[in-house]
N, C-alpha and C positions, 0 to 999 in steps of 0.2 A: 384583322390587323394584328401584327406581331406586338406583344406587350412592351418590348423595348422601344417601339416606334410611337407609342402613345404620347401625346403632348399633355403636359400638366399646366394648369393655370399658374400664372406668376404669383408668387407669394407677396401679399400686401404687407408693407412695412407698418408695424404697429407703432403707436406713439411711444416715445421714450423720453425720459426726463432730460432737461437741459442741464449740463454739468455746472453751468455758472449761476443757476437759479437756486434759491433756497427750496427746501422740501415743501414749505407752505405755498410758494408760487407754483412749483411744479404740480402740486396737488390741486390748486385752483384751476390751472390750465386743463388738467385731465378731467376735473369735475365739469368744466364748461363743455367739454366735448361729449361727456356722458349725458348731461342734462339736455343738451341740444340747443340749437339756435340757428341764426341765419347769417351767412357771410354776404354782405351787400354786394361785393364784387361778383358773386355768382348769380345775382338776380338780373333780369332783363330791365331795361329802362321802362318805367311806367308800372313795374310790378309793385303790388301793395303788400305791406307787412302790418299785421295788427299786433300790438303789444299791450299786455295787461301788466301793470305794475301793482305794488301794494296799495296805491292810492288813486290811480287814474288808468284809463284805457286810451291808447294812442293809435292813430292810423298814420302810417308813413308811406309815401309814394316815392319809390327810388328813382333817381335821375342819373345815377352813375357817379363815380369818383367821390362818393360820400355826400353828394348833393341830393337833397330830398325836400319834399313838402311834408310837414308834420302838423297834426292837430290832436287835441284831446285834453289839454290842460286848460282849466278855466281862466288862468291869468296869462300864461306865456303863449298859448296857441289855441284859443277857443275856435278859431278859423284856421284853415291851412296857411302855413307860413313857410317860406323857403329857409332852409337851414343847412348847415354842414354837419353831417354825422361823424363824430370823431370815432366812436366805437363804444365799448363797454369796459367797465372796471369793476373790481371787487370792492371798491371803496378807497383804495390807496391811489398812488400815482401811476401804477402800471395799467396800461390800456391795451385791450385787444382790439386792434384797429379795424374799423368798418365791420365789426361783428356785433350782433345783438343776441345775447344769450340769457337763458333762464338763470335766475339766481344772481345776476349781475345788475349793475346800474348803468343806464344809457347816458352817454355824454354827447351833447350836441351844442353847436354854436348858433345862437339866435341873433338876428340882425339888430335887435334892440336891447335885449337883456344879456348879451355876451354868452358866457358859458353856463349851460344848464346841466344838472345832474339829477336824474330821476330817482325815485325810490326803487327798491329791488324789483326786478322783473319776475313775474310769476308764470307768464305764458307768452309765447311767440308763435304766431301763425302767419303763413303766407296766404294771401287771398287773391282771387281774381279781380282785376280792375273792372269797375263798372262804368 
């Protein structure tokens, strides 16, 4: 094959800071991508995610569109309860929608207790549904 006719792989665009966000917010976004997490929209319906926070271990069954079953908190969800996963936050008002990431706090809407914000997430794992 002639060298000029070789195909090259497309260059993947790297993350770049948003010009309208502060350095702190851009840094948080980049850090969440580095530390890793799960975009719920990329999961199949019924796929399970295990989350370990500073204080509790949760199991989430994804049902799409932010809908899920969650259990793991002794008061709010000792048994699986249907919730709406908003996403994760760094503790302020900015939310990374339907994303669950290490170093962040999970925000979800509970049918009885309204809005719940967990302690900081230390680990996120996808698991096979049993």
